[in-house]
Structure formats: structure tokens, C-alpha cells
C-alpha positions in Angstrom: -39.4 35.5 -6.3 -41.7 38.6 -6.8 -43.6 40.1 -3.9 -46.9 39.1 -5.4 -45.8 35.5 -5.8 -44.5 35.5 -2.2 -47.8 36.9 -0.9 -50.0 34.5 -2.8 -47.8 31.5 -1.8 -48.0 32.7 1.9 -51.7 32.8 1.8 -52.1 29.5 0.0 -49.8 27.8 2.5 -51.8 29.2 5.4 -55.0 27.8 3.9 -53.4 24.5 3.1 -52.4 24.0 6.7 -55.7 25.3 8.1 -58.3 23.7 5.9 -60.1 20.6 7.3 -58.2 19.0 10.1 -55.4 21.5 11.1 -51.8 20.5 10.4 -50.5 17.6 8.2 -50.6 14.5 10.5 -53.1 12.2 12.2 -52.9 8.9 14.1 -54.8 6.0 12.6 -55.1 2.6 14.2 -53.8 -0.3 12.2 -56.0 -2.9 13.9 -59.8 -3.2 14.2 -61.3 -1.5 17.3 -65.0 -2.3 16.7 -65.8 -5.0 19.3 -65.2 -5.7 22.9 -62.9 -8.5 21.9 -60.9 -6.1 19.7 -60.5 -3.8 22.7 -59.6 -6.7 25.0 -56.8 -7.7 22.6 -55.6 -4.2 22.0 -55.6 -3.2 25.6 -56.5 -4.9 28.9 -56.2 -7.8 29.4 -54.8 -9.0 26.1 -52.0 -6.4 25.8 -50.3 -8.0 28.8 -49.1 -10.8 26.4 -46.8 -8.6 24.3 -45.7 -6.7 27.3 -44.5 -9.8 29.0 -42.8 -11.0 25.8 -40.9 -7.7 25.4 -39.9 -7.8 29.0 -38.4 -11.2 28.5 -36.8 -10.3 25.1 -36.6 -6.6 24.2 -36.0 -7.3 20.6 -39.5 -8.5 20.2 -40.7 -4.9 20.5 -39.9 -4.7 16.8 -42.4 -7.6 16.3 -45.3 -6.4 18.5 -45.1 -2.6 18.3 -44.6 0.2 15.8 -41.0 0.8 17.0 -39.4 -0.8 13.9 -41.0 1.6 11.5 -41.2 4.8 13.6 -38.9 7.8 13.5 -39.1 10.9 15.7 -38.4 14.2 14.1 -37.1 16.3 16.9 -36.1 20.0 17.1 -35.9 23.0 19.4 -36.5 25.5 16.5 -33.3 27.4 16.9 -32.5 27.2 13.1 -35.8 26.9 11.3 -35.2 26.8 7.5 -33.5 30.0 6.6 -35.7 31.9 9.1 -33.4 31.7 12.2 -34.4 31.0 15.8 -38.2 31.0 15.7 -38.5 28.7 18.7 -39.8 25.2 19.2 -43.5 25.9 18.6 -43.0 28.0 15.4 -40.9 25.2 14.0 -43.6 22.6 14.4 -45.0 23.0 10.8 -41.6 22.2 9.4 -41.3 19.1 11.6 -44.7 17.9 10.7 -43.7 18.4 7.1 -40.6 16.3 7.6 -42.7 13.5 9.1 -45.0 13.6 6.0 -41.9 13.3 3.7 -40.8 10.2 5.6 -44.1 8.5 4.9 -44.5 9.9 1.3 -41.1 8.8 0.0 -40.1 5.7 2.1 -43.2 4.5 3.9 -41.6 5.3 7.3 -44.0 6.3 10.0 -43.0 9.4 11.8 -44.1 11.9 14.5 -42.7 15.3 15.3 -41.6 16.3 18.8 -40.7 20.0 19.6 -38.5 20.4 22.7 -38.8 23.9 24.2 -35.3 24.5 25.4 -32.0 25.9 24.0 -29.9 24.3 26.8 -27.9 21.4 25.5 -28.1 19.3 28.7 -31.9 19.8 29.0 -32.4 18.9 25.3 -30.2 15.8 25.5 -32.0 14.6 28.7 -35.4 15.2 27.1 -34.5 13.0 24.1 -32.3 10.3 25.5 -35.1 8.6 27.4 -37.3 8.3 24.3 -35.3 5.5 22.8 -37.8 2.7 23.6 -40.5 4.5 21.5 -38.6 4.8 18.3 -36.5 3.0 15.8 -34.6 6.2 14.9 -34.4 9.9 15.6 -34.0 12.6 13.0 -32.7 15.8 14.5 -33.7 18.9 12.6 -33.2 22.7 12.6 -30.9 22.9 15.6 -28.3 25.7 15.4 -24.5 25.1 15.4 -22.4 24.5 17.3 -25.0 23.0 19.8 -26.2 20.6 17.1 -22.8 18.9 17.1 -22.8 18.4 20.8 -26.4 17.2 20.9 -26.0 14.6 18.2 -22.7 13.3 19.5 -24.0 12.9 23.1 -27.2 11.3 22.0 -25.3 8.8 19.8 -23.2 7.9 22.8 -26.3 7.5 25.0 -28.7 5.7 22.7 -28.6 2.5 20.7 -30.7 3.6 17.7 -29.8 5.8 14.7 -29.4 9.5 15.6 -29.2 11.6 12.4 -29.0 15.4 12.2 -30.3 15.9 8.6 -29.1 19.5 8.3 -25.6 18.1 8.6 -25.5 14.7 7.1 -28.4 14.8 4.6 -26.9 17.8 2.8 -23.4 16.2 3.0 -24.6 12.9 1.5 -26.4 14.4 -1.5 -23.5 16.8 -2.1 -21.1 13.9 -1.9 -23.2 12.0 -4.5 -22.9 14.9 -6.9 -19.2 15.3 -6.2 -18.6 11.6 -7.0 -20.0 12.2 -10.5 -18.4 15.6 -11.0 -15.0 14.1 -10.2 -15.7 11.3 -12.6 -16.7 13.7 -15.4 -13.6 15.9 -14.9 -11.2 13.0 -14.6 -10.2 13.9 -11.0 -9.2 11.6 -8.2 -10.7 12.4 -4.8 -7.3 11.7 -3.2 -5.6 14.5 -5.1 -8.4 17.0 -5.6 -8.3 20.3 -3.7 -11.5 21.6 -2.1 -12.8 24.7 -0.4 -15.8 24.6 1.9 -17.3 28.0 2.6 -19.5 27.9 5.7 -18.5 26.3 9.0 -22.0 25.6 10.3 -23.6 22.2 10.6 -23.8 21.4 6.9 -20.4 22.8 6.0 -18.6 20.8 8.7 -20.5 17.6 7.8 -19.5 18.0 4.1 -15.9 18.4 5.1 -16.0 15.3 7.3 -17.8 13.1 4.8 -15.5 13.9 1.8 -12.5 13.2 4.1 -14.1 9.9 5.1 -14.4 9.1 1.4 -10.7 9.5 0.8 -9.9 13.2 0.4 -6.7 14.1 2.4 -7.2 16.4 5.4 -4.7 19.0 4.0 -6.6 19.2 0.7 -9.7 20.6 2.3 -9.8 24.3 3.4 -12.7 25.3 5.6 -13.8 29.0 5.6 -16.2 31.0 7.8 -17.2 34.6 8.1 -13.7 35.5 9.5 -11.9 33.7 6.6 -9.8 30.6 6.4 -9.7 28.1 9.3 -6.0 27.7 9.6 -3.7 26.1 12.2 -2.9 28.6 14.9 -6.1 30.7 14.4 -7.8 31.6 17.7 -10.5 34.1 16.7 -14.0 32.6 16.4 -12.8 29.0 16.8 -14.3 26.0 18.4 -13.4 22.3 18.6 -15.3 21.4 15.4 -13.6 24.1 13.3 -10.3 23.2 14.9 -10.6 19.6 13.7 -10.5 21.0 10.1 -7.8 23.6 10.5 -4.9 23.2 8.0 -1.5 24.6 7.6 -1.8 27.3 4.9 -0.8 30.8 4.1 -4.4 31.5 2.7 -6.4 33.8 4.9 -9.4 34.8 2.9 -11.9 32.9 0.7 -10.3 34.6 -2.3 -6.9 33.2 -1.3 -8.3 29.7 -0.6 -10.1 29.2 -3.9 -7.0 30.1 -6.1 -6.1 26.9 -8.0 -8.7 24.8 -6.2 -10.7 22.2 -7.9 -13.9 22.2 -5.9 -16.0 24.9 -4.1 -18.7 23.8 -1.7 -20.8 26.8 -0.5 -23.0 26.6 2.5 -23.0 30.2 3.4 -24.6 33.3 1.9 -25.6 34.9 -1.4 -22.8 36.2 -3.5 -20.0 34.8 -1.4 -18.2 33.4 -4.5 -17.5 36.2 -7.0 -16.7 35.9 -10.7 -13.1 36.9 -10.1 -12.8 34.1 -7.5 -14.3 31.6 -10.0 -11.8 32.7 -12.7 -8.9 31.9 -10.3 -9.9 28.3 -9.8 -8.4 25.3 -11.7 -9.7 24.0 -15.1 -13.2 22.4 -15.1 -14.0 23.8 -11.6 -16.7 22.0 -9.6 -19.1 24.6 -8.0 -21.7 23.5 -5.5 -23.3 26.8 -4.4 -25.9 25.5 -1.9 -26.9 28.6 0.0 -30.7 29.0 0.0 -32.7 30.7 -1.3 -29.9 32.5 -3.2 -26.7 30.6 -4.0 -23.2 31.9 -3.5 -23.0 32.4 -7.3 -25.9 31.9 -9.7 -25.6 29.4 -12.5 -26.0 32.2 -15.0 -23.0 34.1 -13.5 -20.9 31.0 -13.4 -21.7 30.1 -17.0 -20.8 33.6 -18.1 -17.5 33.4 -16.2 -16.4 29.9 -16.8 -17.9 27.7 -19.5 -16.1 24.7 -18.2 -17.6 24.8 -14.7 -19.9 22.0 -13.4 -22.6 23.7 -11.2 -25.0 22.5 -8.5 -27.3 24.5 -6.2 -29.9 23.9 -3.5 -32.7 25.2 -5.8 -35.2 23.2 -7.7 -35.3 25.7 -10.6 -31.7 24.9 -11.6 -30.1 21.7 -12.8 -28.4 19.5 -10.2 -30.4 20.3 -7.1 -28.8 19.2 -3.8 -32.1 18.1 -2.2 -32.1 16.3 1.1 -35.3 14.4 0.3 -33.1 12.2 -1.9 -31.4 10.9 1.2 -33.0 10.9 4.7 -36.2 8.9 4.0 -34.3 6.1 2.2 -31.4 6.1 4.6 -33.7 5.6 7.6 -35.6 3.0 5.6 -32.5 0.9 5.2 -31.4 1.5 8.7 -34.8 0.5 10.2 -35.1 -2.6 8.1 -31.9 -4.1 9.6 -32.6 -2.6 13.0 -29.3 -0.6 12.9 -27.8 0.7 16.1 -26.5 3.8 14.4 -26.0 5.4 11.0 -22.2 5.3 10.5 -19.9 6.7 7.8 -20.0 3.4 5.8 -23.8 3.8 5.5 -23.6 7.5 4.5 -21.0 6.7 1.9 -23.0 3.8 0.6 -26.0 6.1 0.2 -23.9 8.7 -1.6 -22.6 6.1 -4.0 -26.0 4.7 -4.7 -27.4 8.1 -5.5 -24.5 8.9 -7.7 -24.9 5.6 -9.5 -28.5 6.3 -10.3 -27.6 9.5 -12.1 -25.2 7.6 -14.3 -27.9 5.1 -15.4 -30.5 5.6 -18.1 -33.3 7.8 -16.9 -36.7 6.0 -16.5 -39.5 7.2 -18.9 -41.6 8.5 -16.1 -38.8 10.8 -15.0 -37.7 11.7 -18.5 -41.2 12.9 -19.3 -40.9 15.7 -16.7 -38.0 17.3 -18.5 -38.5 19.8 -21.3 -36.6 18.9 -24.4 -34.3 15.9 -24.6 -34.2 13.1 -22.1 -31.7 14.0 -19.3 -28.4 12.2 -19.7 -25.5 11.8 -17.3 -23.3 14.8 -17.8 -22.5 18.3 -16.4 -26.1 19.2 -16.1 -27.3 15.9 -14.7 -25.1 14.6 -11.9 -27.8 14.3 -9.3 -31.0 12.2 -9.9 -34.5 13.6 -9.7 -36.2 13.4 -6.2 -39.1 11.6 -8.0 -37.0 8.8 -9.5 -38.9 5.6 -8.6 -35.6 3.7 -8.2 -34.6 5.7 -5.1 -36.8 3.6 -2.8 -35.0 0.4 -3.9 -31.4 1.4 -4.5 -30.6 3.6 -1.5 -32.1 1.5 1.3 -30.6 -1.6 -0.2 -27.1 0.0 -0.2 -27.5 1.4 3.3 -28.8 -1.9 4.7 -25.9 -3.8 3.1 -23.4 -1.3 4.6 -25.0 -1.6 8.0 -24.7 -5.4 7.9 -21.1 -5.3 6.6 -20.0 -2.8 9.2 -21.6 -4.8 12.1 -24.3 -2.3 13.3 -27.3 -4.4 12.1 -29.3 -6.2 14.7 -31.3 -8.1 12.1 -29.0 -8.9 9.1 -30.8 -9.6 5.8 -29.9 -12.8 4.0 -32.1 -12.7 1.0 -31.3 -9.5 -0.7 -33.5 -10.3 -3.7 -36.5 -10.6 -1.5 -35.6 -7.4 0.2 -35.4 -5.6 -3.1 -38.9 -6.8 -4.0 -40.2 -5.7 -0.6 -38.8 -2.2 -1.1 -40.3 -2.0 -4.6 -43.7 -3.0 -3.2 -43.6 0.0 -0.8 -43.7 2.5 -3.6 -47.1 3.7 -4.6 -46.6 5.2 -8.0 -49.7 7.5 -7.9 -48.0 10.4 -6.1 -44.9 10.2 -8.2 -47.0 10.1 -11.4 -48.9 13.1 -10.3 -45.7 15.0 -9.7 -44.4 13.9 -13.1 -47.6 15.4 -14.7 -47.1 18.6 -12.8 -43.5 18.8 -13.9 -44.5 18.3 -17.5 -47.1 21.1 -17.3 -44.4 23.4 -15.8 -42.2 22.6 -18.7 -45.0 23.2 -21.2 -47.2 26.0 -19.7 -50.8 26.2 -20.9 -53.7 28.8 -21.0 -56.4 27.5 -18.6 -59.9 28.9 -18.1 -61.0 29.2 -14.5 -64.8 29.5 -15.2 -65.9 30.9 -11.8 -63.4 33.7 -11.7 -65.1 35.9 -9.2 -64.9 33.4 -6.4 -62.2 33.9 -3.8 -61.1 30.3 -3.7 -60.9 30.3 -7.5 -58.9 33.5 -7.6 -56.4 32.1 -5.1 -56.2 28.9 -7.1 -55.5 30.9 -10.3 -52.7 32.8 -8.5 -51.2 29.5 -7.2 -51.5 28.0 -10.7 -49.6 31.0 -12.1 -47.0 31.0 -9.3 -46.3 27.3 -9.8 -45.3 28.1 -13.4 -48.2 26.0 -14.9 -49.2 28.7 -17.3 -51.6 31.6 -17.8 -54.9 31.4 -15.8 -57.9 33.0 -17.5 -60.5 34.2 -14.9 -64.1 34.3 -16.3 -65.8 37.2 -14.5 -66.1 41.0 -14.2 -62.9 42.7 -13.7 -64.3 45.1 -11.1 -65.7 42.2 -9.0 -62.4 40.3 -9.2 -60.4 43.4 -8.2 -62.8 44.0 -5.3 -62.4 40.4 -4.1 -58.6 40.5 -4.3 -58.6 43.7 -2.4 -60.7 42.1 0.4 -58.1 39.2 0.7 -55.1 41.6 0.6 -53.9 40.7 -3.0 -53.6 43.0 -5.9 -51.1 41.9 -8.5 -52.8 40.3 -11.5 -49.6 40.1 -13.6 -49.7 37.0 -15.7 -53.5 36.5 -15.3 -56.1 37.3 -17.9 -59.7 38.3 -17.3 -62.4 37.5 -19.8 -66.2 37.6 -20.0 -69.0 37.9 -22.5 -69.5 41.6 -21.9 -66.0 42.6 -23.2 -65.1 39.6 -25.4 -64.7 40.2 -29.1 -65.5 36.5 -29.8 -69.2 36.5 -28.7 -70.5 36.4 -32.2 -68.2 33.6 -33.2 -69.1 31.6 -30.1 -72.8 32.1 -30.8 -72.4 30.9 -34.4 -70.4 28.0 -33.3 -73.0 26.8 -30.8 -75.9 27.5 -33.1 -74.3 25.3 -35.8 -73.9 22.5 -33.3 -77.4 22.7 -31.8 -79.7 24.2 -34.4 -81.1 20.7 -35.2 -81.4 19.8 -31.5 -84.1 22.4 -30.9 -81.9 25.4 -30.0 -82.8 28.8 -31.5 -80.1 31.4 -32.3 -81.2 33.6 -29.4 -81.1 30.6 -27.0 -77.4 30.0 -27.7 -76.6 33.7 -27.7 -78.1 33.9 -24.2 -76.0 31.0 -23.0 -72.8 32.6 -24.3 -73.7 35.9 -22.6 -74.9 34.5 -19.3 -73.4 31.0 -18.6 -69.7 31.1 -17.7 -69.3 27.4 -18.2 -70.6 27.6 -21.8 -68.5 30.7 -22.5 -65.4 29.1 -21.1 -66.0 25.8 -22.9 -66.4 27.8 -26.2 -63.0 29.4 -25.5 -61.4 26.0 -25.2 -63.4 24.5 -28.1 -62.3 27.3 -30.5 -58.6 27.3 -29.4 -58.6 30.5 -27.4 -57.6 28.6 -24.4 -56.0 25.2 -23.9 -58.1 23.7 -21.0 -60.7 24.6 -18.4 -61.6 23.9 -14.8 -65.0 24.6 -13.2 -67.6 23.2 -10.7 -66.9 25.1 -7.5 -70.3 26.9 -7.3 -72.5 24.5 -9.3 -73.4 20.8 -9.1 -71.3 18.5 -11.2 -74.2 17.6 -13.5 -75.0 21.3 -14.2 -71.4 22.1 -14.9 -71.0 19.1 -17.1 -74.1 20.0 -19.1 -72.7 23.5 -19.8 -69.4 22.1 -21.0 -71.1 19.6 -23.3 -72.8 22.4 -25.2 -69.4 23.2 -26.7 -67.3 20.0 -26.4 -68.0 16.5 -27.6 -66.4 13.2 -26.6 -63.2 12.3 -28.3 -63.4 10.0 -31.3 -63.7 6.4 -30.1 -64.1 7.4 -26.5 -66.9 7.8 -24.0 -66.9 10.4 -21.3 -66.5 9.0 -17.8 -65.5 10.1 -14.3 -62.7 8.4 -12.4 -62.1 8.9 -8.7 -58.7 8.0 -7.4 -58.7 6.8 -3.8 -55.3 6.7 -1.9 -55.7 5.0 1.5 -53.7 2.7 3.7 -50.8 2.4 1.3 -52.8 1.5 -1.7 -54.4 3.3 -4.6 -57.7 2.3 -6.2 -59.4 3.8 -9.2 -63.2 3.8 -9.2 -65.3 4.3 -12.4 -67.7 5.7 -13.5 -68.2 8.2 -10.7 -69.7 11.2 -12.5 -71.3 10.6 -15.9 -73.0 7.3 -16.9 -76.1 6.8 -14.7 -77.1 3.3 -15.6 -74.5 1.7 -17.9 -75.3 -1.3 -20.0 -72.9 -4.2 -20.5 -71.2 -2.6 -23.5 -70.9 0.6 -21.6 -69.3 -1.2 -18.6 -66.8 -2.9 -20.9 -65.7 0.4 -22.5 -65.5 2.1 -19.1 -63.2 -0.7 -17.9 -60.9 -0.2 -20.9 -60.6 3.6 -20.3 -60.2 3.3 -16.6 -57.4 0.7 -17.0 -55.7 3.1 -19.4 -55.9 5.9 -16.8 -54.5 3.6 -14.1 -51.6 2.6 -16.4 -50.8 6.3 -17.1 -50.6 6.8 -13.3 -47.9 4.0 -13.0 -50.1 1.1 -12.0 -50.5 -2.2 -13.8 -54.3 -2.5 -14.0 -56.2 -5.3 -12.3 -59.8 -4.6 -13.1 -62.8 -5.9 -11.1 -66.3 -5.4 -12.4 -68.4 -5.2 -9.2 -71.8 -6.2 -8.1 -73.4 -7.5 -4.9 -72.7 -11.1 -5.9 -69.7 -13.4 -6.7 -69.6 -15.3 -9.9 -73.3 -16.1 -10.4 -74.4 -16.9 -6.9 -77.3 -14.4 -7.2 -78.3 -14.2 -10.9 -80.6 -11.6 -12.4 -80.8 -7.9 -12.8 -77.6 -5.9 -12.5 -75.6 -9.1 -12.0 -76.4 -10.2 -15.5 -75.4 -6.8 -16.9 -72.0 -7.1 -15.2 -71.5 -10.7 -16.3 -72.3 -9.7 -19.9 -69.8 -6.9 -19.6 -67.1 -9.4 -18.8 -68.1 -11.5 -21.7 -67.9 -8.4 -23.9 -64.3 -7.8 -22.8 -63.6 -11.5 -23.5 -64.9 -11.0 -27.1 -62.9 -7.8 -27.5 -59.7 -9.5 -26.3 -60.2 -12.5 -28.6 -60.6 -10.0 -31.5 -57.2 -8.5 -30.7 -58.4 -5.2 -29.3 -56.8 -3.0 -26.6 -57.9 -5.3 -23.7 -54.3 -5.8 -22.5 -55.0 -5.9 -18.7 -56.3 -8.3 -16.1 -60.0 -8.3 -15.4 -62.7 -10.4 -13.9 -66.3 -10.2 -12.5 -68.9 -10.2 -11.4 -67.6 -10.0 -7.8 -68.2 -8.1 -4.6 -65.9 -5.4 -3.4 -64.7 -7.6 -0.6 -63.5 -10.3 -2.9 -62.0 -7.8 -5.4 -59.9 -6.2 -2.7 -59.0 -9.1 -0.4 -56.6 -11.7 -1.7 -57.6 -14.2 1.0 -61.2 -14.1 -0.1 -60.1 -14.4 -3.7 -58.6 -17.8 -2.8 -62.1 -19.1 -2.3 -62.5 -18.7 -6.0 -59.3 -20.4 -7.5 -60.6 -19.7 -11.0 -60.5 -15.9 -10.4 -58.3 -14.3 -13.1 -56.9 -11.5 -11.0 -53.3 -12.1 -9.8 -53.8 -9.9 -6.7 -56.1 -7.3 -5.2 -58.0 -5.2 -7.8 -56.8 -1.6 -8.2 -59.5 -0.6 -10.7 -63.1 -1.0 -9.6 -65.9 -0.7 -12.2 -69.2 0.1 -10.6 -72.5 -1.2 -11.9 -74.1 2.3 -11.8 -73.4 6.0 -11.0 -75.2 5.8 -7.7 -73.0 3.0 -6.3 -69.9 4.6 -7.7 -70.6 8.0 -6.2 -71.9 6.7 -2.9 -68.9 4.4 -2.3 -66.2 7.0 -3.3 -67.8 9.6 -1.0 -68.1 7.1 1.9 -64.4 6.3 1.5 -63.6 9.9 1.5 -65.6 10.7 4.6 -65.1 7.5 6.7 -62.1 5.7 5.2 -59.4 8.1 6.2 -58.1 8.2 2.6 -57.5 10.9 0.0 -59.8 11.2 -3.0 -58.6 12.8 -6.2 -61.3 13.7 -8.6 -63.5 12.6 -10.1 -61.3 13.2 -13.1 -63.3 13.8 -16.3 -61.9 11.5 -19.0 -62.8 11.2 -22.7 -63.7 14.7 -23.9 -62.1 15.9 -27.1 -60.8 19.0 -25.2 -59.4 18.9 -21.7 -61.9 20.0 -19.0 -62.0 19.1 -15.3 -64.9 19.7 -13.0 -64.3 20.2 -9.3 -66.7 19.2 -6.6 -68.7 22.0 -5.0 -66.7 23.4 -2.0 -63.4 22.1 -3.3 -60.2 23.4 -1.6 -57.7 25.6 -3.3 -55.3 22.6 -3.7 -58.0 20.5 -5.3 -58.7 23.2 -7.9 -55.0 23.8 -8.7 -54.4 20.1 -9.1 -57.4 19.7 -11.4 -56.4 22.7 -13.4 -52.9 21.3 -13.8 -54.2 17.9 -14.9 -56.4 19.6 -17.4 -53.3 21.5 -18.7 -51.4 18.2 -18.8 -54.1 16.7 -21.1 -53.8 19.7 -23.4 -50.4 18.7 -24.6 
């Protein structure tokens, strides 16, 4: 990574963590706390009831508290990422991030705890008494060999899963890849020969797991910085290395890899040389997992041995060994059966489930993220994508079954079909779909106009867009002003970024003629459109997109939405058969809701509402949701006729007519109904004729005022995340940010605009 990219990523990460509420986590109550009665139930005197029930039967804590879905991420910061011993406090951002990943990928609630001690006894004593609070503990970023002692002692002292992810997470994902690599090369794990370079937490865990899977002890050679761990060696040894010492004449890594089938690297850059690779057996399996730079790069390996199967720890190469494929789902399965521990059977089950997914046909939503052909099981696809939607089902299911079979489950599952459906329901496809869109943009980079190019936040967003590999940002502004702003914020490298404005553009005349032809019969004089091209950055940027000099555009940071939209529309029309609408995506409390129209149509008529419903349903489906559309008003099914109610009812009738005519109305819809009925299945039961099969996920508002007010209220008071409003229906892709949008908001909108430019 270049220095400029590193600097811009560093600055973006600092802003990301600082903006709004600092950090990445907050605590939100799951029960109402509005009335005195609510408080009396939540606390004194009502809380005495669950306290007494738990005292009588401790297992009921899983029924009355958060324990059954709560994991603590605990560290002392002695091995933070690849940065070394930064201390407990400096490791907190990583632990918060780990907690967020638990929630994002497996709907596991999590909290981070940083223990400020390097003493093993003190750390163990600090953690061992926390058992009643949590259903499991994820140890993180603790240096070896202390991590081995800490985990073992806590497992002996506590009756909940204790899992050091740096050890076992890496080992499980690597083992999954190894299963498939052995299959592809026709090897048997019982006869294959393996070298593990790196005797730290991950290296030892990898050696232990492959042996638990059936590889003989004598077939695994462990190496560290002093060479081979052999029987009789005394220098630099400890009990964990000694457990893997073998009888061999090999003393160096070069000696060990001669004729070996498998190399697992968990060490340092360049540890495996081309000469070493040449000395290995036919069809060698190379897992070079050192980060950020592997023991040998895939390019070097391919140039040396065309028959090698390669994996790394990096996302920019095929076959990434990524721990996020494992730990969220492993804990999900363990928690769901209230497991006492995570044993070898559960780890092996997870590895086999992950391996099996790579051998199956890739889902469309994952395939779309890959440039070129659909990924297919083979040497370059032995580990599934971290965004494969099947992970949330298959891995917890396998882990839970293994826990039950091995006797460590307190709550065995009897209906596995129902459990599978329960797991599937936990997955909110929105975040996964957004990542798929981002992956597609990275695979097909675009030229995107950032209209307010002199603004600091916009410049930072353009740099982040470039560094993410999404394409070429085009800043609209004066080069000297942009350079001055960058100097103020400590950045200087504009490599890969273009600057354009009317003062230096050679296209001014063409843009003016283009606009004049569009608007000469709408009251515009030639000098009027020339002034717009010269002075209005939105108009200038929209002309660039309209005339093919850029692929997409993002604007709106310094002007109101309506003003920005007006400038864009001077140059860009609605797509044929489409109307332009704004859709806000609300992600809150485990559900996603699409609200339309939140930015364009002020007072829609019945035909307008029906078309808005069709387009909003299409957007929801693209995001991975099966649309259930509710056309909202203040009444339910005619109990307050007149005014806007009639308009909404007529919109439903218009959809009925379109559906009977065989149009694109291929989704559930109903109305008019209140938001409460639309979102609450219990209230829907009052109206047994309601056509919706469940809570609505697409809400069509009767007017711009109600749409905008409700989405902003949800953003400010509802504790949810609001994406957008996304501008839908233009013939060329443009997104308009809200005034004061964050850097991340601008980058996401720019990427979505680029996605729509395909």
C-alpha cells in the first residue's frame, strides 16, 4: 500500500471512529421504559421475580436475561493486530470492532472488556468471575505463550465457551481450505506431510487442529525462528512447542519443506523462498497467512510452481483465510445450544461446513461480486466469500449438531428444520447486498464526479473512494484551492484523482450547446445556460455525466437537496418508463425498511403512488428483500374516508389493475393502512383480509412531507441507521447527499452511483 493511501486511510479511520457518538457501540434497551409501570417491571419491585427464579434454577438466566446471546470480547492488548504490545486501552478499538462483527454477521450481542494486566494470574482472576454475565468469551490479541495458559485455565474454571480466536479462528478457516486443497490434489490427510512455520498462537492451533482431523503427529513439522522443533531441542522451547516436537534430521525450514505436501505460514514476509517451493512435492499446497505481507506472494508462487494451490490472509488475493468466516457463526451455534465449551468436534464441524460451501454452486448475489466468470470450486476457490449468505445457516447448524452429539449442549435442539429457519431469519440481507454492490464496483471501476471538490470532507471522500479501488474521482473545483485544502489537512498526493472545472475545461462550448438545445424552448437563453455551465458545479458535473465524460456523480454536501436536484435535472432526464424518486433505507432493531418517496414528489396522485410502489419494490428486491409493500395513510382500510385516504386507496386499485393486466406488479402490497398496522403483525391480525403475509418492509408515503419527516425522526430518535435517500430513476446515475453528510455517507453514495453506471 502506498504512503498516500495509508495516510488517507488513517485519517478516514480516525474520522469514522470520532464522528457522532465516539466509538462503534452503544447499549439500547429492548423493553419499553416510558412509564412508571415499565420501570417497576424492569427494576424494583418487579425485577425480584426473575431474580428469585434464577436463584432457584440458574438455567432460567437464559430465559430472563441477555446471557444466552451475549459474548464478551476480552483482551489485554499484548498482541494487537500486527502492531505488537500496545496495551489494553489502545486495543479497545479492535475489541469494539470485533463486537460489531459478532452482531453484523451472526446477530450475537457482544461487549468488549479490556483487562489492564500482563500477569497471567491476574488476567485469569479478572475474567473467571465474569461467567454469570455471558454465554461465551472470545479472547483476542493476547500474545503467546501466555494466551495458551490463559485459555486453558479459563476453560478449566468456567462452564461457558472460551475461544481464543487468534488461535482457533485462523486454524478453522485454514483447515477448511486444507480439506478442499487435499481433495483437489487427491491427497489423504492421513498420509500428507505438512510444515507449519510459526510457533505462535495460530501456528500451534493449526498444528493441533489438523492432527485432530487425522494427520499423524510425525507428519507435521513445526518451525519457529530458530528452525525445526525437533525431539531433543532445548533452545527456545516451551511445553506447547514440545508437544509438537518430532523425530527428524531436518533443522531448518528449507530442510523441512523438501518433499512436503503442505506449507502453512503464520510467520513473516518472505519466509518461504522460491527455491524452497521448488523443493516441495507435486501440486504443493501453500497457505502463506502472514499479514500484511505473506511468506511468499501468489505472483512469486505462480512464477515458481504452476501446480501450486495458494491461499493468503489478504482480501486482494484468491482464497483469503479470513476469521470472520468462523467466529461469529461458531459462537452462534454454541450459544443456541447453550454449550459448555467449544471442543474439537465443533471446530472440525465448522471447518467441514465452510469447506462444503466452497464446493457448492455460488449464489447469484456472491457471484455478482466477482469480475469475469462465476467463481467455481477449484484451485482459486477453496474458501467461500465472507459475504456468502449461507454461512449464517450452515456453520451454526453444523456446530450446534456437533455440540449436541459430543455431549456439551445444555439445550439440545430436536427440530433441526425449525432451527435452520430460525438462523435464516437472523440474516438481514441489506448489509450483505451493499457489500456485493461495493465488490462489483471494485471489479469494474468507474469515473465519478464529486461536484463540491473544494470541500474538505468531499476531498477526503474522493481519496477514500480512490483507495478503495472504486475508480477515478473527479473533483470539480479550482486546483489551487483543492491543493491548499489538502495541505491544511496534511495530505498531498492526488495520484489517481482528476480535477476539472469550467475555467480550464475544453468542453464548455459543447456543454453549453447541449443545455441550450434541451432548454431553448423552456425559456432559457444561450447566455443563461452558458452562465450555468461556468458557475454552477452541479450543472457542470451533470453535463460531464450526460455527455459521457464521466460515469456517475455525487453532490449535495453544501446545498439543499432540492437545489442540487434542480441543477442535475438541467442536464439529465428520467430514464424511459421511470419516474425519479428518493428512497431512504432504514436499518434498525434487526429489520430493514424502505421508505419512498423521500426526496422528489411533493404531492403524489394515485397513479404516482402506484408507480413509486413498483420502483421501490424493485429497489428492495435488488437489496435482497422480498418486497411487502404498504401504502400508508392515517387510517386503516376506509375507517376515515376522504382526502389523502382516497388517493391512497385509488393507488391500491391502480396496482390491482396493473397486476390484472399482467404488468410488473409481482410483489405483495396493500393499503391504505397506518404505519402501526403495516409494521406490527399482531395488529394486522385485526384485519384478516390484509394481503400482507408479514410486516411491511416497503412503506409508500402519501406525500414528501410525511416521508421526509418520518425518515428523519427515525434517524434522530429511533436509534437506527439511515441510508440515503437514494435517487432512483434518472437515465444517468447521480446520488445527492444530505447537507453535512459524513465522509462514509459520501463514499457509499458515490459507490452506489458507480454501481448503477454499469
